[in-house]
C-alpha positions in Angstrom: -0.3 -23.1 12.6 -2.9 -20.6 13.8 -2.5 -16.8 13.9 -4.8 -14.0 15.1 -4.8 -11.2 12.6 -6.1 -8.8 15.2 -2.9 -9.3 17.2 -0.6 -9.1 14.2 -2.2 -6.1 12.5 -3.7 -4.3 15.5 -6.7 -2.0 15.4 -7.9 0.9 13.3 -7.9 -0.7 9.8 -11.0 -2.8 9.7 -12.7 -0.7 7.0 -9.5 -0.6 4.9 -8.9 -4.3 5.2 -12.4 -5.3 4.1 -13.0 -2.8 1.3 -13.2 -4.1 -2.3 -13.7 -0.6 -3.8 -11.5 0.1 -6.8 -9.6 2.9 -5.1 -8.4 2.7 -1.5 -6.7 6.0 -0.7 -5.0 6.1 2.7 -3.3 9.2 3.9 -1.7 8.9 7.3 0.7 10.5 9.7 4.1 9.0 10.3 3.9 5.9 12.5 0.3 5.2 11.5 0.9 1.6 10.4 -0.4 2.4 6.8 2.5 0.8 4.9 2.9 -2.1 7.2 -0.8 -2.8 7.2 -0.9 -2.6 3.4 2.0 -5.1 3.1 0.2 -7.5 5.5 -3.0 -7.2 3.4 -1.2 -8.1 0.2 0.6 -11.1 1.5 -2.5 -12.5 3.4 -4.9 -11.9 0.5 -2.6 -13.3 -2.2 -2.3 -16.5 -0.3 -6.1 -16.5 0.3 -7.1 -15.7 -3.3 -5.4 -17.9 -5.8 -4.6 -16.3 -9.2 -4.2 -12.8 -7.7 -1.0 -10.9 -8.6 0.1 -7.5 -7.3 2.0 -4.6 -8.8 3.9 -2.3 -6.4 4.9 1.2 -7.6 6.9 4.2 -6.5 8.0 7.2 -8.5 11.6 6.0 -8.5 12.3 2.3 -9.0 15.5 2.3 -6.9 13.5 3.5 -3.8 11.4 0.3 -3.8 14.0 -2.1 -2.4 14.4 -0.3 0.9 10.7 0.6 1.3 7.8 -1.6 -0.1 10.0 -4.6 -0.8 11.3 -4.6 2.8 7.8 -4.0 4.2 6.5 -7.0 2.3 9.4 -9.2 3.5 8.6 -8.0 7.0 4.9 -9.0 6.5 5.9 -12.4 5.3 8.0 -13.0 8.4 5.3 -11.6 10.7 2.7 -13.9 9.3 5.1 -16.8 9.7 5.1 -17.9 6.1 8.7 -17.3 5.0 8.9 -20.9 3.8 6.1 -20.3 1.2 7.7 -17.2 -0.5 10.7 -16.8 -2.7 12.4 -13.3 -2.8 14.8 -12.1 -5.5 16.5 -8.8 -6.0 17.3 -9.2 -9.7 14.6 -9.0 -10.9 13.0 -7.4 -7.8 10.0 -9.6 -7.1 8.3 -11.9 -4.6 6.8 -15.3 -5.7 4.3 -17.4 -3.8 5.8 -20.8 -4.3 2.7 -23.0 -4.1 1.1 -21.3 -7.0 3.6 -19.1 -8.8 1.7 -15.9 -8.0 3.9 -12.8 -8.1 4.4 -9.4 -6.6 6.1 -7.2 -9.2 7.9 -3.9 -8.6 8.1 -1.0 -11.0 9.0 2.7 -11.0 7.3 5.5 -12.7 10.8 6.7 -13.9 10.5 3.9 -16.6 7.0 4.3 -18.0 7.6 1.9 -20.9 7.8 -1.0 -18.3 4.4 -0.1 -16.9 2.6 -0.4 -20.2 3.6 -4.0 -20.9 3.2 -5.8 -17.6 2.0 -9.4 -17.8 1.9 -12.2 -15.3 2.4 -15.9 -16.1 -0.1 -17.3 -13.5 -3.5 -15.7 -12.9 -4.4 -12.1 -13.2 -2.8 -8.7 -12.3 -5.6 -7.2 -10.2 -4.1 -5.3 -7.4 -1.8 -2.2 -7.4 -0.1 -0.5 -4.4 1.2 3.0 -5.0 3.4 3.9 -2.0 4.3 7.6 -1.3 1.6 8.5 -3.8 2.2 12.2 -3.3 5.3 11.7 -5.5 3.0 11.3 -8.4 2.7 14.9 -9.6 1.0 14.0 -12.8 -2.7 12.9 -12.7 -2.4 11.9 -16.3 0.4 9.4 -15.5 -1.9 7.8 -13.0 -4.8 7.7 -15.4 -2.6 5.7 -17.9 -1.7 3.3 -15.1 -5.4 3.0 -14.1 -6.4 2.0 -17.6 -3.7 -0.7 -17.7 -5.5 -2.6 -15.0 -8.2 -4.1 -17.1 -9.8 -7.4 -18.3 -12.4 -9.8 -17.0 -11.6 -11.4 -13.6 -13.0 -14.6 -12.0 -15.7 -13.9 -9.4 -13.4 -14.3 -6.4 -11.1 -11.5 -7.5 -11.5 -7.7 -7.9 -9.5 -4.8 -9.3 -8.1 -2.5 -6.7 -5.5 0.3 -6.5 -4.3 1.3 -3.1 -2.6 4.6 -2.4 -0.6 5.2 0.8 1.1 8.6 1.5 1.9 11.3 4.0 0.0 14.5 3.1 2.1 17.5 2.2 0.2 19.8 0.0 -3.6 20.5 -0.1 -3.2 21.5 -3.8 -2.0 18.1 -4.8 -4.4 16.4 -7.3 -4.9 13.4 -4.9 -7.0 15.6 -2.6 -9.4 16.9 -5.3 -9.6 13.5 -7.0 -10.3 11.3 -3.9 -11.0 13.3 -0.8 -13.2 16.2 -2.1 -15.7 14.0 -3.8 -18.4 11.4 -3.1 -17.8 8.3 -5.2 -19.0 4.7 -4.5 -15.7 3.5 -6.0 -13.5 5.4 -3.5 -12.6 4.6 0.1 -10.6 7.6 1.3 -9.3 7.4 4.9 -7.0 9.3 7.2 -5.1 7.5 10.0 -2.6 8.8 12.6 0.0 7.4 15.0 -2.6 7.4 17.8 -4.1 4.1 16.5 -0.7 2.4 16.5 -0.6 0.3 19.6 2.9 -1.0 18.6 4.5 2.4 19.3 6.2 2.8 22.7 6.2 5.7 25.1 9.4 7.1 23.5 7.8 7.1 20.1 4.8 8.9 21.3 6.9 11.4 23.2 8.5 12.5 19.9 5.0 13.4 18.6 4.0 15.2 21.8 7.2 17.3 21.6 6.5 18.1 18.0 3.0 19.2 18.9 4.4 21.6 21.5 7.4 23.0 19.6 6.3 22.9 16.0 2.5 22.8 15.7 2.5 23.4 11.9 4.7 20.3 11.3 2.6 18.3 13.8 -0.6 19.0 11.9 1.0 17.3 8.9 3.2 14.6 10.4 1.1 13.9 13.5 -2.5 14.6 12.4 -2.1 13.8 8.7 -3.8 17.1 7.7 
């Protein structure tokens, strides 16, 4: 089977897709493909890079099943590799059957489970923090950041990916990742305008918002 990633993913995320910087920080408007693209990246790269494992995090564990977990199942289906993955809800995890690599899910509402995460096969090297604006404590993130450690083989790299809708310019994410120059940080902003999978009705919602509620549009439409 052959697939074209450009057709499955669409445009607008080349820099994000290719980056190996430790921190990929992606704020986007609604409908900007940020979560779906991240899910596709994880599935594709775990199959490509043996021994890689991924940890997926949200503030509340119970919110993962209907968000990140569902997005990753969608990505598996979209890439046409459902026969290669095993999904379970108790425990909540995804397993790449040929190698035993895993995608693990944890919530920040149970910090003890974050400090003792191990994998049976390979290395825990990638983290996806979805709806990262929910992380009100920078200290909590620092503890998580320090837990991703240890020497990796040459074909792997450590990386933490943040995806979120911007809500408050005073949030620590802005000062930490967007207001600085750092070679370890890729900070990007995307909007619904690069999502070629939206139809005219979807775009009309944003245009109406722009006309009737400019303040809301700047946040949810322009990702400011």
